[in-house]
C-alpha positions in Angstrom: 77.0 232.4 -8.5 76.4 228.7 -8.1 79.3 226.4 -9.0 79.2 224.2 -12.1 79.1 221.2 -10.0 75.9 219.3 -10.8 74.1 217.7 -7.8 71.0 216.8 -6.0 70.7 216.4 -2.2 68.6 213.8 -0.7 67.9 214.3 3.0 66.7 211.3 5.1 63.6 211.9 7.2 64.1 212.0 11.0 61.9 210.0 13.2 58.5 211.6 13.2 56.5 211.8 16.4 54.0 208.9 16.5 50.4 209.5 17.4 51.1 207.5 20.5 54.4 208.5 22.1 54.6 205.3 23.9 54.9 203.4 20.6 58.0 205.5 19.9 59.3 204.9 23.4 58.9 201.2 22.9 61.1 201.2 19.9 64.0 203.1 21.4 65.9 200.0 22.2 66.2 199.2 18.5 68.0 202.5 17.8 71.7 203.2 17.8 72.6 205.4 20.8 76.3 205.8 20.2 75.9 209.4 19.0 77.2 212.7 20.1 75.5 214.8 22.7 73.2 217.7 21.7 75.3 220.7 21.0 78.4 218.8 20.0 80.0 218.3 16.6 77.8 216.4 14.2 79.8 213.7 12.3 79.7 213.6 8.5 81.0 211.1 6.0 81.6 212.1 2.3 81.2 209.5 -0.5 82.0 210.1 -4.3 83.8 208.0 -6.9 85.4 211.1 -8.4 88.3 212.2 -6.2 88.2 215.8 -7.5 84.5 216.1 -6.7 85.1 214.8 -3.2 87.9 217.3 -2.6 85.7 220.1 -4.0 82.9 219.2 -1.6 85.3 219.2 1.3 86.5 222.7 0.5 83.1 224.3 0.0 82.3 224.7 3.7 84.3 225.5 6.8 82.8 222.4 8.5 84.3 222.5 12.0 83.7 226.2 12.3 80.0 225.5 11.8 79.8 222.6 14.2 80.5 219.6 11.8 83.3 217.1 11.7 84.3 215.2 8.5 85.1 211.8 10.0 86.0 210.1 6.7 85.8 210.1 2.8 85.1 207.1 0.6 85.5 206.6 -3.1 82.9 203.8 -3.4 79.8 202.5 -1.8 81.6 199.4 -0.5 84.3 201.5 1.1 81.7 203.7 2.6 80.1 200.7 4.3 83.4 199.8 5.9 84.1 203.4 6.9 80.6 203.7 8.5 81.3 200.7 10.7 84.4 202.5 12.1 83.2 206.1 12.4 79.4 205.9 12.9 78.6 209.4 11.4 75.1 211.0 11.9 75.1 212.3 8.3 76.4 210.7 5.0 76.8 212.7 1.9 77.0 210.5 -1.2 76.8 210.7 -5.0 73.9 208.7 -6.3 75.6 207.4 -9.5 78.6 205.2 -8.6 80.0 202.0 -10.1 79.2 198.9 -8.0 77.3 199.9 -4.9 75.6 203.1 -5.9 74.0 205.8 -3.6 70.6 204.1 -3.4 72.1 200.7 -2.4 74.3 202.5 0.1 71.2 204.3 1.5 69.3 201.1 1.9 72.2 199.4 3.7 72.7 202.4 6.0 69.1 202.5 7.0 69.3 198.8 7.8 72.2 199.6 10.2 70.7 202.7 11.7 67.4 204.2 10.7 68.3 207.5 12.2 71.3 208.2 9.9 70.8 211.1 7.6 71.7 210.4 3.9 72.4 213.2 1.5 72.5 212.1 -2.2 74.2 214.0 -4.9 72.6 213.9 -8.4 72.0 215.7 -11.7 68.6 216.5 -13.3 68.8 213.4 -15.5 68.9 211.2 -12.3 65.8 212.7 -10.8 63.5 209.8 -11.7 66.1 207.4 -10.5 66.5 209.3 -7.3 62.7 209.1 -6.6 63.3 205.4 -5.8 65.1 206.6 -2.7 61.8 207.7 -1.1 61.0 204.1 -0.2 64.3 204.0 1.8 63.3 207.0 3.9 64.6 209.8 1.6 62.3 212.9 1.6 64.2 216.0 0.3 66.7 216.8 -2.4 68.8 219.7 -3.9 70.1 220.0 -7.4 73.9 220.0 -8.0 73.9 223.1 -10.0 72.2 224.9 -7.2 74.8 223.8 -4.7 76.6 226.4 -2.5 78.1 226.7 0.9 75.0 228.7 2.1 72.6 226.1 0.8 74.6 223.2 2.4 74.7 225.0 5.8 71.0 225.8 5.6 70.1 222.2 5.0 72.5 220.9 7.6 71.1 223.3 10.2 67.6 222.0 9.5 69.0 218.5 10.1 70.6 219.6 13.3 67.3 221.0 14.6 65.5 217.8 13.8 68.3 215.7 15.5 68.1 217.8 18.6 64.3 217.6 18.8 64.5 213.8 18.3 67.3 213.5 20.8 65.2 215.4 23.4 62.2 213.1 22.8 64.5 210.1 22.8 66.0 211.0 26.2 62.5 211.3 27.7 61.6 207.9 26.3 64.9 206.4 27.5 64.5 207.4 31.1 60.8 206.5 31.2 61.4 203.0 29.9 64.6 202.5 31.8 62.7 203.3 35.1 60.0 200.9 34.1 62.4 198.1 33.2 64.6 198.3 36.3 61.6 198.4 38.7 59.8 195.7 36.7 56.8 197.9 36.0 56.4 197.5 32.3 53.4 195.3 31.3 54.5 192.1 29.7 52.8 192.8 26.4 54.7 196.1 26.1 57.9 194.5 27.3 57.8 192.0 24.5 57.7 194.8 22.0 60.8 196.6 23.3 63.5 194.8 21.3 66.8 195.5 23.0 68.3 192.2 21.9 69.5 189.5 24.2 73.1 190.6 24.8 72.9 193.3 27.5 74.7 194.3 30.6 74.0 196.9 33.4 76.6 199.3 34.8 76.2 201.2 38.0 78.4 204.3 38.6 78.6 205.1 42.3 79.9 208.4 43.7 81.7 207.4 46.8 80.7 208.6 50.2 83.6 209.8 52.4 83.8 209.0 56.1 84.7 211.8 58.5 85.0 211.0 62.2 83.5 207.6 61.5 80.4 209.0 59.9 79.4 208.5 56.3 78.8 211.8 54.5 76.2 211.4 51.7 77.2 212.9 48.4 75.3 213.7 45.2 76.1 214.3 41.6 76.9 217.9 40.5 75.8 219.2 37.1 79.4 219.2 36.0 79.7 215.5 36.9 76.5 214.6 35.2 77.7 216.3 32.0 81.0 214.5 32.1 79.2 211.2 32.7 76.8 211.7 29.8 79.7 212.4 27.5 81.8 209.3 28.4 78.9 206.9 28.8 77.7 207.4 25.2 81.1 206.7 23.6 81.0 203.4 21.8 83.6 200.9 22.7 85.3 199.2 19.7 82.0 199.5 17.8 80.9 196.5 19.8 79.6 197.9 23.1 76.8 200.5 22.6 75.0 202.7 25.1 71.2 202.1 25.2 69.8 204.1 28.2 70.5 205.5 31.6 68.7 206.7 34.7 69.8 208.2 38.1 68.4 205.8 40.7 69.7 207.6 43.9 71.4 210.8 44.7 74.9 209.2 44.2 74.1 206.2 41.9 73.7 206.2 38.2 72.5 203.1 36.3 73.2 202.5 32.6 72.2 199.8 30.1 74.5 198.7 27.3 74.1 196.4 24.3 76.8 194.1 23.0 77.0 193.3 19.3 76.2 189.8 18.3 79.6 189.6 16.6 81.3 189.6 20.0 82.3 186.2 21.3 81.6 185.2 24.8 85.4 184.9 25.4 85.8 188.7 24.8 82.6 190.0 26.5 84.0 190.1 30.0 87.1 192.0 28.8 84.9 194.5 26.9 82.7 195.1 29.9 85.7 195.8 32.2 87.2 198.0 29.6 84.1 200.1 29.4 84.0 200.4 33.2 87.7 201.5 33.2 87.0 204.0 30.5 84.2 205.7 32.4 85.9 205.5 35.8 89.2 207.0 34.5 87.7 209.9 32.6 85.3 210.8 35.4 88.0 211.0 38.0 90.4 212.8 35.7 87.8 215.5 34.8 86.0 215.9 38.2 88.7 215.0 40.7 86.1 213.0 42.7 86.0 209.4 43.7 83.9 206.8 41.9 83.2 203.1 42.1 81.8 201.1 39.2 79.8 197.9 39.5 78.9 195.9 36.4 76.8 192.9 35.7 77.5 189.9 33.6 75.8 189.4 30.2 72.1 189.4 30.8 68.8 189.3 28.8 66.1 191.9 28.8 64.0 189.9 31.2 66.8 189.8 33.8 67.2 193.6 34.0 65.0 194.2 37.0 66.4 191.4 39.2 70.0 192.2 38.4 69.4 195.8 39.1 68.1 195.0 42.6 71.2 192.8 43.3 73.5 195.5 42.1 71.8 198.2 44.1 72.3 196.1 47.3 75.9 195.3 46.5 77.0 198.9 45.7 76.0 199.9 49.2 79.2 198.1 50.3 81.5 200.0 48.0 83.3 201.2 51.1 84.4 197.6 51.7 86.1 197.3 48.3 89.9 197.3 48.4 92.3 198.2 45.7 90.0 197.8 42.7 87.5 200.6 41.9 85.5 198.5 39.5 83.9 195.2 40.4 81.8 192.5 38.9 78.5 191.6 40.5 79.8 188.0 40.6 82.8 189.0 42.7 80.9 190.5 45.6 79.6 188.2 48.5 76.4 188.7 50.4 76.7 190.6 53.7 73.7 190.2 56.0 75.0 189.0 59.4 74.4 191.3 62.3 77.4 192.1 64.5 78.0 193.4 68.1 81.0 195.6 68.6 80.9 196.4 72.4 83.4 193.6 73.4 85.8 194.4 70.5 85.9 198.1 71.4 86.6 197.3 75.1 89.4 195.0 74.0 90.9 197.7 71.8 90.8 200.2 74.7 92.5 197.7 77.1 95.2 197.0 74.5 96.1 200.7 74.4 96.2 201.0 78.2 98.2 197.8 78.8 102.0 197.7 78.6 102.0 194.5 76.6 98.9 195.5 74.6 98.8 195.1 70.8 96.3 197.7 69.4 97.3 197.0 65.8 96.3 193.3 66.3 93.0 194.3 67.8 92.3 196.7 64.9 93.2 194.0 62.4 90.8 191.5 64.0 88.0 194.0 64.1 88.4 195.0 60.5 88.7 191.4 59.3 85.4 190.7 61.0 83.9 193.8 59.4 85.0 192.8 55.9 83.9 189.2 56.1 80.6 189.4 57.9 79.3 192.8 58.7 76.5 194.6 57.0 76.7 198.3 56.0 74.5 199.1 59.0 77.0 197.4 61.2 79.8 199.4 59.6 77.9 202.6 60.3 77.7 201.6 64.0 81.3 200.4 64.3 83.2 203.3 62.7 81.8 206.1 64.9 82.5 203.9 68.0 86.1 203.5 67.0 86.4 207.1 66.1 84.9 208.2 69.5 87.3 206.0 71.3 90.3 207.5 69.4 89.2 211.0 70.2 88.7 210.2 73.9 92.1 208.6 74.2 93.8 211.5 72.3 92.3 213.9 74.8 93.2 211.9 77.9 96.8 211.3 76.8 97.2 214.9 75.6 98.0 214.1 71.9 95.2 215.8 69.9 97.4 216.0 66.9 96.9 212.3 66.3 93.1 212.7 65.8 92.5 213.8 62.2 89.2 214.9 60.7 90.0 214.1 57.1 87.8 212.3 54.5 88.5 208.6 53.8 86.9 206.5 51.1 87.7 202.9 51.7 87.8 200.5 54.6 91.4 199.7 53.9 92.3 203.4 54.3 90.4 203.6 57.6 92.1 200.5 58.9 95.6 201.9 58.2 94.7 205.2 59.9 93.3 203.6 63.0 96.2 201.1 63.4 98.7 203.9 63.2 96.8 206.2 65.5 96.1 203.7 68.3 99.7 202.6 68.2 100.9 206.2 68.7 98.6 206.7 71.7 99.9 203.4 73.2 103.5 204.4 72.7 102.9 207.8 74.2 101.3 206.2 77.3 104.2 203.7 77.6 106.7 206.6 77.5 105.1 208.1 80.5 105.1 204.8 82.4 108.7 204.2 81.5 109.6 207.5 83.3 108.8 205.6 86.5 105.2 206.7 86.9 102.7 204.2 88.5 99.5 203.3 86.8 97.5 205.6 89.1 99.8 208.6 88.4 99.6 208.0 84.7 95.8 208.0 85.0 95.8 211.2 87.1 98.0 212.9 84.4 95.5 211.8 81.7 92.5 213.0 83.7 94.1 216.4 84.4 95.0 216.9 80.7 91.5 216.0 79.6 89.6 218.1 82.2 92.0 221.0 82.9 89.2 223.5 81.9 87.1 222.4 84.9 87.6 223.3 88.6 89.8 220.4 89.7 91.0 219.5 93.2 92.6 216.5 94.9 89.3 215.9 96.7 87.6 215.6 93.3 90.2 213.3 92.0 89.9 211.2 95.1 86.2 210.6 94.2 87.0 209.8 90.6 89.7 207.2 91.5 88.1 206.0 94.7 91.1 206.9 96.8 92.0 209.4 99.5 92.7 212.8 97.9 95.6 213.7 100.3 97.2 210.3 99.5 96.9 210.9 95.8 98.6 214.3 96.2 101.4 212.7 98.1 102.2 209.9 95.5 101.7 212.4 92.6 104.4 214.8 94.1 106.7 211.9 94.9 106.7 210.5 91.4 106.5 213.7 89.3 108.3 216.1 91.5 105.4 218.6 91.2 102.4 219.2 93.3 99.0 218.6 91.8 98.2 222.3 91.7 101.6 223.1 90.1 101.1 220.5 87.4 97.6 221.6 86.7 98.8 225.2 86.3 101.6 224.0 84.0 99.1 222.2 81.7 96.8 225.2 81.7 99.7 227.6 80.8 100.8 225.3 78.0 97.4 225.4 76.5 97.1 229.2 77.0 100.3 229.8 75.2 99.0 227.7 72.3 95.7 229.5 72.1 97.4 232.9 72.1 100.0 231.8 69.6 98.1 229.6 67.1 94.5 230.6 67.4 95.0 234.3 68.1 92.6 234.3 71.0 91.9 237.3 73.2 93.1 237.2 76.8 89.5 236.9 78.1 88.8 234.0 75.7 92.0 232.3 76.6 91.4 232.6 80.4 87.9 231.0 80.1 89.1 228.2 77.8 91.9 227.1 80.2 89.7 227.1 83.3 90.1 230.6 85.0 87.0 232.6 86.0 88.6 236.0 85.6 91.1 237.3 83.1 92.8 239.3 85.9 93.7 236.2 87.9 94.7 234.4 84.7 97.0 237.3 83.8 98.6 237.1 87.2 99.3 233.4 87.0 100.6 233.8 83.4 102.9 236.6 84.4 104.3 234.5 87.3 104.8 231.5 85.1 106.2 233.1 81.9 107.6 236.4 83.1 105.4 238.4 80.8 101.8 239.5 80.5 99.5 237.6 78.1 99.3 240.6 75.8 103.0 240.9 75.6 103.4 237.2 74.8 100.8 237.5 72.1 102.5 240.5 70.5 105.9 238.9 70.7 104.7 235.8 68.8 102.9 237.9 66.2 106.1 239.7 65.3 108.2 236.5 65.0 
């Protein structure tokens, strides 16, 4: 039984496909793109001068359960205009007969603001002729009030949803097509003139940060989850002043977006608004994805500047690794980096500072990274970081401190600098501890060589060739300073590593023997038994039970 609530629905026409899709694409910049994503709640505003009628309409349908959200109710056309500015609904349901600004005037005003908004007008039979005037405003369908029911409302709304989704799909294709054309400056001038974005625009580039592991940049790309989160947050309007226009993925880890600024915004507030949008996107992305992102934004630009500014931003974001504390940057804040650097001398100086008693490795690292930040290109950085990382690994092995060398991802130059300063200082201190025990430089070097090469067949004769000294003499000074013969010290180093392999890595006896420099497991077991008082198998079982 239909309720005794007279009414007529007018449904606005969605954008019909043009005979030429390019024409439609050329107009996408004129549309409002601050809407919900496909599949999300559709926002609805209700308007009626009779409060009881308004409440009745609210109660007729379980809106949210069916995918609709009532974002506001207004008791006049004037109040509806004010509410629309704040809520930006996709659908407006309004009575046609209201004092002051009636439903038709409201329809005309809404279509001027956003031609995609869907207007539903409520009317009685007697208003039919009057309602026909709404056709000129884009109205193309209607329902009578006395026929109104929850089933009928939902049927009409689902028809609207389907049209919105189809239009949204077409629009996204047009968006990406023209965005690509604009940023690469491939749109013919006659077409470009017809695309009316307005003059108050800015570009925003979201960069998924590449981690550095062992001095090497590891390229990352956007996951489907990250793309979904980005799409959601980038289309949220900011204070009803900053509106999303279009976007396109330009590389595997870079996403470019175009935004429009309302003319009501003063130049004084524009920079603050842009930064706020960047912060909004960066914060939500990192909260939801737990990944690291940088955001680079332009200043206010015109349509004709899009391509040139895009090129400058693409070049600058390559240096996101150089950025310090802030994760969002303005294009104007970033200097050019194009000077080629040579790092051989600096790396040698760093090595010497670690080896020398009065060396200052932290100072050398500070100097190198200052040079890197001020002048180096990204290509220079990709040469420098592996060189430093290789030096660190080499020194850790020679000084028998592998725990210092870490293979963890790092995302900023500042983070890398702190890590290297700490690591090289530890190696220097470890080396100085040995020298303070009374060891000469040559004995310290012998100890380092043994600890680095204990897996090989070593002899005093071989060390003599390495250090350009008589092997017998080396053996004499080594025993004099350490109290151990060369062979005894070598065996001690091998047994220390063997115990670690059996204990921590759960190696077999055969594997352990080979890894510490013994040809046969039988001979290894004999030496292990003599050194520790137990067989390797017994040692392994003992440690497993602890």
